[in-house]
N, C-alpha and C positions, 0 to 999 in steps of 0.2 A: 882528440886522439894524440895530438902532438905532445901534450903534457903527460898523458897516461902511458905513452910509449917512450918517455924520456928523450923526446926530440927526434925519434926515428921515423915515424910515419905521419903522413898527411893524406887525406882523402881528396880525390879529384873526380869530377864527373867525366866519364869517357865521352869524347866528342866524335871519334872516328865512326865511319859507317860500319854497320854490322853485317847482316845478311841481306843480300840482294839490294844493296844501296840504301837500306833503311837507316835512319839515325839511331844512335846508341840509346837515346832516351835517358833513363836513370841508371845506366850501368856505371859502376864505380870502379876506380883504380886506386891503388895505394902507391904513393911515392915513398920509396925507401931511401932515407938519407944516408944509410950505410954504403950503398952502392950507386946511388943516383938514378936508379932504374924505376920506371913506373910499370906496375903489373896488376893483373886482376885481383880483386879482394879475395877471390876464392883460394888464392895461394897463401893466405894467412893461416897461422896455426889456430887451434881451437881457442886458446886464451887470447890471442891477438884479434880473432874474429869477435869475441865477446866484447873486448875493449872498443873495437870499431862500432859495433852495434850500440853500445852504451853511449859513445860519443855522438853518434847519429841521433839517438833518442834525446839526448840533452840539447843538441843543436835544434832539433825539430821543436822541442818545447819552447826554446827561445824565439824561433820564427813565429810560432803560433801566437805567443804573447805580443810580439812586435806588430803583427798584422791583424790582431783580433779586436781592436778597438776597446781596449781596457780590460780584457780578460787576463787574469793573472793565475798561472798554474802554481798553486801553493803546495801541491803534494805530488810526489814522484815515488812510484813503486818499481823496484827492480827485482825480477823473479829469476832466481837461479843464475847459473853461468859462472859464479865465482869459483867453483871447484876446478875450472879449467885454467885458473891463473896460478903462476908461481908466486912465492911469497912477496917478491919485489913488485910484481905487477898488481897483486892484491893491495899492497900498501898504496900504490899510486892511484888506483881506482877509488879506494876508500878516502884518500885525501881529497879527491875531487868531490865526492859525495858529501864529505864533512864540510867542505867550503859552502856547498849549496845549502846545507842545514844551517850554517852560521849566517847565511844571507836571508834566512827566514823560511825556507822551504822545509816541509815535513818529508823526510826521506825514509821510505819503508823498504827493507831488504828481506826477501823471502829466500831462505837458503838452509842447507843442511851442513854447511862447512863449519867445522869446529873452531877454526881460527877466527871466524866472524863472531861467534858467541863470546869469545874472549875479548874482542875489541869493541863490542857494542854493549853499552851498559843498560840501556832501557830496551827491553824485549817483551814481545808477546810470544810466549812459547806454546806450542801445541804438543801435548803429551799424550801418547797413545796408552790405552789401558784395556783391560779385559772386557770392560763394559762400555767401551767407546772412548773417544778422545776427550780430553779436557784442556782448558787453557789456563795459563798463569802469566801474570805480569811480573817482570823482574826489573827492578830499578837499581842502577848501580852507578 
């Protein structure tokens, strides 16, 4: 998340007691480097929330690999969410996913965002038609 937010956000597990003295569990807060304040992740915008969820997913995949006794997660699919990103945030997210691909992972992105179509050369497109949908591979 730090990379995808250009050094602005880091995630932290909330440790303070919540309701009736119970521990916070897996509640997350975001530390905002712009003002030095920690706040609930629910205060992030839609695009920022998507980047936080993507960062958590990537981190979880790394943890699973580290503790799984040899299981390697070769494929990652990201479904939607890119439409919530401004062009700069989209570039940062795609840079991270491109690095994963360069490291040997297959990265699949499911999206309707036209800017992604321009940036991703190899695509499996689903094309609607009067008699049902059909698919087409595009290599570029």
